[in-house]
C-alpha positions as CSV (number, residue, x, y, z in Angstrom):
1,M,76.8,80.7,117.6
2,A,78.1,79.6,121.0
3,R,78.2,75.9,121.9
4,G,77.8,73.7,125.2
5,G,76.9,74.6,128.2
6,I,73.3,74.4,129.1
7,R,71.3,74.9,126.5
8,V,67.7,77.3,127.4
9,P,64.8,76.7,124.7
10,P,65.9,81.0,124.1
11,V,69.4,80.3,122.7
12,E,69.5,76.8,121.6
13,V,65.7,77.7,119.7
14,P,66.7,81.4,118.7
15,V,64.2,84.5,117.3
16,D,66.0,87.3,119.1
17,V,69.5,87.9,119.6
18,L,70.6,88.4,123.0
19,P,73.2,91.6,122.5
20,G,73.8,92.0,126.4
21,I,73.3,95.5,126.0
22,P,70.6,97.4,128.3
23,G,67.8,99.0,126.1
24,P,67.1,102.6,127.3
25,N,66.1,103.3,130.7
26,P,66.6,99.8,132.1
27,S,65.7,98.0,135.1
28,L,68.2,96.4,137.2
29,I,67.6,92.7,135.6
30,C,67.6,94.3,132.3
31,Q,70.9,96.3,133.1
32,L,72.2,92.5,134.7
33,F,71.1,90.9,131.4
34,G,70.8,93.1,128.4
35,S,68.4,93.2,125.8
36,A,66.7,91.5,123.3
37,V,66.5,92.5,119.5
38,P,64.3,90.5,117.2
39,L,65.9,88.8,114.5
40,P,65.0,89.4,111.1
41,A,62.1,87.9,109.6
42,D,63.9,86.5,107.1
43,R,67.1,84.9,109.1
44,V,63.9,83.5,111.5
45,A,61.9,82.3,108.2
46,A,65.7,80.7,107.3
47,L,66.1,79.1,110.5
48,Y,62.5,77.5,110.8
49,R,60.4,75.8,108.0
50,S,57.1,76.8,109.8
51,R,56.0,78.8,113.4
52,E,54.6,75.6,114.3
53,D,58.2,73.5,113.2
54,C,59.9,76.7,115.6
55,L,57.1,75.8,118.6
56,E,57.9,71.8,118.1
57,R,61.9,73.0,118.7
58,F,61.4,75.1,121.8
59,T,59.2,72.8,123.3
60,S,61.7,70.0,122.8
61,S,64.3,71.9,123.6
62,A,62.7,72.2,127.3
63,D,61.4,68.8,127.9
64,R,65.3,67.8,126.8
65,L,66.3,70.1,130.3
66,V,63.6,68.5,131.8
67,S,64.9,64.8,131.3
68,Q,68.6,65.8,131.5
69,G,67.4,66.1,135.5
70,L,68.5,70.3,134.3
71,A,65.2,71.9,135.1
72,L,62.5,70.5,137.0
73,A,59.3,69.4,135.5
74,E,57.5,72.0,137.3
75,D,59.4,75.0,135.4
76,R,58.7,72.8,132.2
77,D,55.7,75.6,131.4
78,A,57.9,78.7,132.2
79,L,60.6,77.3,130.3
80,R,58.5,76.8,127.4
81,G,57.2,80.2,127.9
């Protein structure tokens, strides 16, 4: 697992693997950033007690970025997905 740097919610609270490999017929943005592959359900269950636990952690991660000045308050909702 990557450590350090600015940890955005999808990296801090993963439910997908970001392999960096574009999917089939990728758009330009997908060619630059790759694709997302869902984690297996048993792995997600091992990481989070419940859906609510995962969502709470995700929201906390977004709020932390804003409070640290690494994201704008106006972007909080976009960070939360």
